[in-house]
C-alpha positions in Angstrom: -63.3 89.5 61.5 -62.4 86.0 60.3 -59.1 84.5 61.1 -58.4 84.0 57.4 -54.9 85.5 57.7 -52.6 85.7 60.7 -52.1 89.5 60.3 -55.9 90.1 60.8 -57.0 90.9 64.3 -60.1 88.9 65.3 -62.6 91.1 67.1 -63.9 90.0 70.5 -67.0 92.2 70.4 -68.2 95.7 69.4 -66.2 97.4 72.1 -63.1 95.8 70.7 -64.0 97.1 67.2 -64.0 100.6 68.6 -60.7 100.1 70.5 -59.1 98.7 67.3 -60.0 101.7 65.3 -58.9 104.1 68.0 -55.5 102.4 68.4 -54.6 102.3 64.7 -55.9 105.9 64.1 -53.5 107.0 66.8 -50.7 105.2 65.0 -51.5 107.2 61.8 -53.8 104.9 59.9 -56.0 107.0 57.6 -58.7 104.6 56.5 -60.1 101.2 57.6 -61.5 98.1 56.0 -63.9 95.8 57.6 -63.7 92.2 56.6 -66.1 89.3 55.9 -66.8 88.0 59.4 -67.5 91.4 61.1 -70.9 91.4 62.8 -73.4 94.3 62.5 -72.8 95.6 66.1 -69.0 95.5 65.5 -69.3 97.3 62.2 -71.6 100.0 63.7 -69.1 100.9 66.5 -66.1 100.7 64.1 -67.8 103.1 61.7 -68.8 105.5 64.5 -65.2 105.6 65.9 -63.7 106.1 62.4 -66.2 108.9 61.5 -65.6 110.6 64.8 -62.0 111.1 63.6 -62.9 112.2 60.1 -61.8 108.8 58.7 -63.6 106.4 56.3 -64.7 102.8 56.5 -64.7 100.5 53.6 -65.5 96.8 53.6 -65.3 93.4 52.0 -68.4 92.1 53.7 -70.2 88.8 54.0 -71.9 88.5 57.4 -73.4 92.0 56.9 -75.4 92.7 53.7 -75.0 95.9 51.7 -78.3 97.6 52.8 -77.5 96.9 56.4 -74.0 98.2 56.0 -75.3 101.4 54.4 -77.7 101.9 57.3 -74.7 101.5 59.7 -72.8 104.2 57.9 -70.2 102.4 55.8 -68.5 104.6 53.2 -67.5 102.1 50.5 -68.2 98.5 49.6 -65.5 96.4 47.9 -66.0 94.1 44.9 -69.7 94.7 44.2 -72.8 92.6 44.5 -70.9 89.3 43.9 -70.0 89.5 47.6 -73.3 90.8 48.9 -75.0 87.9 50.6 -78.3 89.5 51.6 -80.2 88.0 48.6 -79.0 84.4 49.2 -81.5 81.8 50.5 -78.9 80.5 53.0 -78.2 83.9 54.6 -78.8 84.2 58.3 -78.6 87.6 60.2 -75.0 88.4 61.2 -73.5 85.2 59.8 -71.4 84.7 56.7 -73.0 81.9 54.5 -71.3 78.7 53.6 -68.9 78.3 50.8 -71.7 77.6 48.3 -72.6 81.3 48.4 -71.0 81.9 44.9 -73.2 79.2 43.4 -76.3 80.6 45.1 -75.5 84.1 43.8 -75.2 82.9 40.2 -78.4 80.9 40.4 -80.6 83.2 42.6 -79.7 86.8 42.2 -81.5 88.8 39.5 -79.9 92.2 39.0 -83.1 93.5 37.4 -85.3 92.4 40.4 -87.0 95.0 42.5 -85.1 93.9 45.6 -81.7 94.5 43.9 -82.7 97.7 42.3 -84.0 98.9 45.7 -80.7 98.1 47.2 -78.9 100.1 44.6 -81.0 103.1 45.2 -80.5 102.7 48.9 -76.7 102.7 48.5 -76.9 105.9 46.4 -79.2 107.6 48.9 -76.7 106.8 51.7 -73.8 108.1 49.5 -72.1 104.7 49.7 -69.4 104.1 47.0 -68.6 100.8 45.3 -65.2 99.6 44.2 -65.1 97.5 41.1 -62.6 94.6 41.0 -63.7 92.9 37.8 -60.2 91.5 37.0 -60.1 89.3 40.0 -63.5 87.8 39.1 -62.6 87.2 35.5 -59.8 84.8 36.3 -62.3 82.3 37.7 -64.1 82.2 34.3 -62.9 79.4 31.9 -60.5 80.6 29.2 -60.2 84.1 30.6 -58.4 86.4 30.3 -56.9 85.8 26.9 -53.4 84.3 27.3 -51.8 87.3 25.5 -53.0 89.5 28.3 -51.3 87.3 30.9 -48.1 87.0 29.0 -47.4 90.7 29.7 -47.2 89.9 33.4 -45.4 86.6 33.1 -41.9 87.9 33.7 -43.0 89.6 37.0 -44.1 86.2 38.4 -41.6 83.8 39.9 -41.2 80.5 37.9 -43.2 78.8 40.7 -45.9 81.5 40.5 -46.2 81.2 36.7 -46.4 77.4 37.0 -49.2 77.7 39.6 -51.1 80.1 37.5 -51.0 77.8 34.4 -52.0 74.8 36.5 -55.0 76.5 38.1 -56.0 78.1 34.9 -55.9 74.7 33.2 -58.2 73.3 35.9 -60.7 76.2 35.3 -60.6 75.7 31.6 -61.6 72.1 32.0 -64.5 73.1 34.2 -67.7 73.0 32.2 -69.6 75.1 34.8 -70.8 78.5 33.6 -71.6 79.8 37.1 -68.5 82.0 37.2 -69.2 83.5 33.8 -72.8 84.2 34.9 -71.5 85.9 38.1 -69.1 88.1 36.1 -71.9 89.2 33.8 -74.2 90.0 36.7 -71.5 92.0 38.4 -71.0 94.0 35.3 -74.7 94.7 35.1 -74.8 95.7 38.7 -72.0 98.2 38.2 -73.7 99.7 35.2 -77.0 100.1 37.0 -75.3 101.5 40.1 -73.7 104.3 38.1 -76.9 104.9 36.1 -78.7 105.4 39.5 -76.1 108.0 40.4 -73.7 105.9 42.4 -69.9 106.6 42.7 -68.0 103.6 41.2 -64.3 103.3 41.7 -61.9 100.7 40.4 -59.1 98.5 41.9 -57.6 95.1 40.9 -57.5 93.2 44.2 -54.2 91.4 43.5 -55.0 88.1 45.2 -55.9 84.5 44.3 -53.5 82.4 42.2 -51.4 84.9 40.4 -53.8 85.9 37.7 -54.1 89.5 38.9 -51.0 91.6 39.4 -50.8 95.2 40.5 -50.6 97.5 37.6 -51.4 94.9 35.0 -54.6 94.1 36.9 -55.6 97.7 37.0 -55.2 98.0 33.2 -57.3 94.9 32.8 -59.9 96.3 35.0 -60.3 99.3 32.7 -60.7 97.0 29.7 -63.4 95.0 31.6 -65.3 98.1 32.5 -65.5 98.9 28.8 -66.7 95.3 28.2 -69.3 95.9 30.9 -70.8 98.7 28.8 -69.0 101.8 29.9 -67.4 104.1 27.3 -63.5 104.2 27.4 -63.8 107.8 28.9 -66.2 106.6 31.5 -63.9 103.7 32.5 -60.9 106.1 32.8 -62.9 108.5 34.9 -64.0 105.6 37.2 -60.4 104.5 37.6 -58.9 107.9 38.2 -61.1 110.9 39.2 -63.7 108.9 41.1 -61.2 107.6 43.5 -60.0 111.2 44.2 -63.6 112.3 44.7 -64.1 109.5 47.3 -61.0 110.5 49.2 -62.0 114.2 49.1 -58.7 115.0 47.3 -60.0 115.8 43.8 -58.5 119.3 44.1 -55.0 117.6 44.2 -55.2 114.3 42.3 -57.4 112.4 39.9 -57.3 114.6 36.8 -54.9 116.7 34.9 -54.9 120.4 35.7 -52.4 123.1 36.6 -51.5 123.0 40.3 -52.4 119.3 40.8 -50.0 116.5 41.6 -48.1 115.4 38.5 -48.9 111.7 38.7 -49.3 110.8 35.0 -48.8 108.1 32.5 -47.8 108.7 28.9 -49.4 106.2 26.5 -48.8 105.4 22.9 -52.2 105.5 21.3 -55.6 106.9 22.5 -57.3 104.8 25.2 -60.2 107.3 25.1 -61.1 105.6 21.8 -59.4 102.2 22.2 -59.1 101.1 25.8 -56.6 98.4 25.0 -54.1 101.2 24.3 -53.9 101.7 28.1 -51.4 98.8 28.0 -48.9 100.8 25.9 -47.3 102.8 28.7 -44.3 104.8 27.6 -43.5 106.8 30.7 -44.7 107.0 34.3 -44.6 110.2 36.4 -45.0 110.1 40.1 -44.9 113.5 41.9 -43.4 114.9 38.7 -40.5 112.4 38.5 -40.4 110.3 35.4 -39.8 106.5 35.4 -39.2 104.0 32.6 -41.9 101.4 32.8 -39.7 98.8 31.2 -37.1 99.3 34.0 -39.8 99.3 36.6 -41.1 95.9 35.4 -37.5 94.5 35.2 -36.9 95.5 38.8 -39.5 93.0 40.0 -38.8 90.3 37.4 -39.4 86.9 38.9 -40.3 88.2 42.4 -44.1 88.0 42.5 -45.0 84.7 44.1 -41.8 84.1 46.1 -42.4 83.0 49.7 
């Protein structure tokens, strides 16, 4: 793993990867995520130790490509092909490419190419899921998302957080480069092709970066972007709900509405199955059968996101 954050343990070797999984599994951890700098031998041992305990391994990878990760037994890949480095000309075995990888992706990766389509089929044959995080990629595209979408989340951000968001957004808007827009379009095409090939696609918002993606708001935006990518509203809703339950092996308890399942629901004004933007009009939230007022929930975190 990379020492990108102090809370991340940097692996010494493959044996350390196994020990790390064993330790945290004993502490009650139920799933694991491999990060960008993990090497193939480390990932292999980590996956083996997780699977031996009936646990799953996901990953935001870089040093290991998607096909290699599938062969090593990984269960899920975060973010999609935007972070898959195996097609980049600068990629070396077991090494995360330099920071120009994003530019290389936009310029060099063709989703319709035989190599990428073979990779998609390989993931499907190995039963590897993919988690879509379109909202976090959108915020690097000039003039996206529409400001009216962000105004909904503004009150949750601290004044400093909102100021930072506007400053960074302004810098992106002044950037004439179209590479980020190309990358977003390619990611959308990859996700469509992955599902068309029979792959299990899930959705998350990855609330990171400079304040443009907040939990909840970012998940709603992800649904809208899945529809923009070419999925029907019903398909997008299925991706963001039941597919996650299927991946976790808990679809008999969560992920869809049926008698006997957990009462985790949202009541929406409108019909997002026809107009996905209606997903923003949440009237009530139920968790384990207990109802919550979404306005009060939002007010309870007003001005807190972004405080150090």
